[in-house]
C-alpha positions as CSV (number, residue, x, y, z in Angstrom):
1,M,63.7,110.0,113.4
2,A,65.2,106.8,115.7
3,G,69.3,106.0,115.2
4,R,71.5,102.8,116.2
5,A,70.1,101.8,119.4
6,G,67.3,103.6,119.5
7,R,68.7,107.4,120.0
8,Q,67.2,110.5,118.2
9,K,68.8,110.8,114.7
10,G,72.0,113.0,114.2
11,W,72.2,114.1,117.9
12,E,73.8,112.7,120.0
13,G,78.0,110.9,120.4
14,M,79.5,108.4,118.6
15,G,78.1,108.3,114.5
16,Y,77.1,111.5,114.2
17,V,78.3,112.5,111.3
18,T,77.0,108.9,109.9
19,D,73.8,110.1,111.0
20,L,74.2,113.2,109.2
21,W,74.8,111.8,105.8
22,E,72.5,109.6,106.1
23,M,69.8,112.2,106.2
24,G,71.6,113.9,103.1
25,R,74.0,116.0,105.7
26,A,77.2,117.1,107.2
27,P,79.0,119.7,109.0
28,Y,78.8,122.9,106.9
29,R,83.2,124.1,107.9
30,N,86.0,123.0,106.1
31,G,87.1,119.6,107.5
32,L,87.1,115.6,106.7
33,Y,84.7,114.0,108.8
34,R,85.4,110.9,109.4
35,A,82.2,107.8,110.8
36,D,83.8,107.3,113.7
37,D,83.3,111.3,114.0
38,S,87.0,111.8,114.3
39,V,87.7,115.5,112.4
40,R,91.2,116.8,110.5
41,A,90.4,120.6,109.7
42,I,90.8,121.4,105.4
43,E,92.5,124.5,104.6
44,V,91.5,125.0,100.6
45,D,92.3,128.2,98.7
46,G,88.3,128.2,97.6
47,P,87.5,127.6,94.3
48,D,91.7,127.5,92.8
49,L,92.3,124.7,94.9
50,S,95.9,125.2,94.6
51,V,95.8,124.3,98.7
52,F,94.8,121.9,100.1
53,R,96.3,121.0,104.0
54,L,94.9,118.8,106.5
55,G,95.4,120.1,110.1
56,P,96.2,117.2,112.7
57,L,93.2,115.1,114.1
58,E,90.8,117.5,116.9
59,D,87.2,116.8,119.0
60,F,84.4,117.9,116.9
61,D,82.4,119.6,118.8
62,L,79.2,117.3,118.2
63,P,76.5,119.5,120.4
64,G,78.4,122.7,119.0
65,V,77.4,122.0,115.8
66,K,74.0,120.8,116.6
67,E,73.8,123.9,118.8
68,R,74.4,126.4,115.8
69,R,72.8,124.1,113.1
70,E,75.6,123.6,111.6
71,T,75.5,121.8,109.0
72,T,75.2,122.0,104.8
73,T,71.7,119.9,102.4
74,L,74.1,117.4,99.8
75,M,73.1,117.4,96.5
76,F,75.5,114.6,95.3
77,N,76.5,115.2,90.8
78,P,75.5,112.4,88.9
79,G,79.2,112.8,87.4
80,C,80.8,112.4,90.1
81,C,80.6,109.2,91.7
82,L,82.3,105.9,90.7
83,E,83.0,102.9,92.4
84,L,86.7,101.9,93.4
85,P,88.4,98.8,91.6
86,G,87.9,95.3,93.6
87,R,84.2,96.9,94.8
88,S,86.2,98.0,97.1
89,G,83.7,101.3,97.5
90,F,82.7,104.2,95.8
91,V,83.4,107.9,95.9
92,C,80.8,110.2,95.5
93,G,81.1,114.1,95.2
94,G,79.1,117.8,94.5
95,E,78.0,120.8,96.3
96,G,76.3,122.1,99.9
97,S,73.3,124.6,100.4
98,L,74.9,127.4,99.0
99,G,76.3,127.7,95.8
100,A,80.4,128.0,96.6
101,D,80.0,124.8,99.3
102,G,81.1,121.5,97.9
103,F,82.2,117.7,99.7
104,F,83.7,114.0,98.2
105,A,83.1,111.4,100.2
106,R,84.4,107.8,99.9
107,L,81.7,105.1,100.7
108,A,82.0,101.5,101.7
109,A,81.0,98.5,99.4
110,D,78.1,98.2,101.1
111,R,77.6,102.6,100.5
112,S,78.2,103.4,104.0
113,L,79.8,106.3,104.7
114,V,83.7,106.0,105.4
115,W,84.8,109.7,105.2
116,V,83.0,113.0,103.5
117,A,85.7,116.4,103.4
118,S,82.8,119.0,103.2
119,M,84.4,122.7,102.1
120,E,82.6,126.4,102.4
121,N,84.3,128.3,99.0
122,A,85.6,125.5,96.9
123,N,83.4,125.5,94.7
124,P,80.9,122.1,94.1
125,F,82.2,119.1,92.8
126,E,81.2,117.6,89.0
127,R,83.5,114.6,88.0
128,V,86.7,112.3,89.2
129,E,88.7,110.4,87.7
130,I,90.6,107.2,89.6
131,E,93.7,106.1,88.6
132,G,95.7,103.4,91.1
133,W,95.3,104.5,94.9
134,T,94.3,108.0,94.1
135,A,91.8,109.9,93.1
136,R,91.2,113.4,91.8
137,F,88.5,115.5,91.7
138,F,87.6,118.5,89.6
139,N,85.8,120.9,90.5
140,N,82.9,122.8,88.4
141,L,85.9,125.4,87.1
142,G,88.3,122.5,86.8
143,N,90.4,122.9,89.7
144,S,91.1,119.3,91.2
145,V,91.9,118.1,94.7
146,V,94.1,114.7,94.4
147,V,93.3,112.1,97.3
148,D,95.6,109.2,97.8
149,F,94.2,106.3,99.7
150,R,96.9,104.7,101.0
151,D,97.8,108.2,103.3
152,P,96.3,107.0,107.1
153,A,93.8,110.0,106.5
154,F,92.2,108.4,103.5
155,D,91.9,105.3,104.4
156,V,89.2,102.7,105.4
157,R,90.3,102.2,108.7
């Protein structure tokens, strides 16, 4: 499948995360992956979600992910998708290839990826609530993570 500028989809340089997203996949490891291929590690304590911390910006090892096939297939949960106020975009969530994997994402108004938070062992995300500048994503155990869109890590840029 050809991606932007005729390169093979999902295997080169800038836009790798976006290409994965378009193929229904995301990097497997705990991280906040942006469409510009920047990444921040996520520390999470499993399905309890009582700990959710972002690390500093890191270099994303695109060749390493490709070579080790460290991606997961995304399955969207229809109950975990909402349009943001002012038609500024969408948030969605669901699960990865393994039953304990979960993700949530922010999409632009045209439904292109802004960022995806992929987490091993956080359990599938099944519901989202929006209030003002925040979104609360609930996993299948009813535990939640709150994202503040005013935080530069979660903004649109």
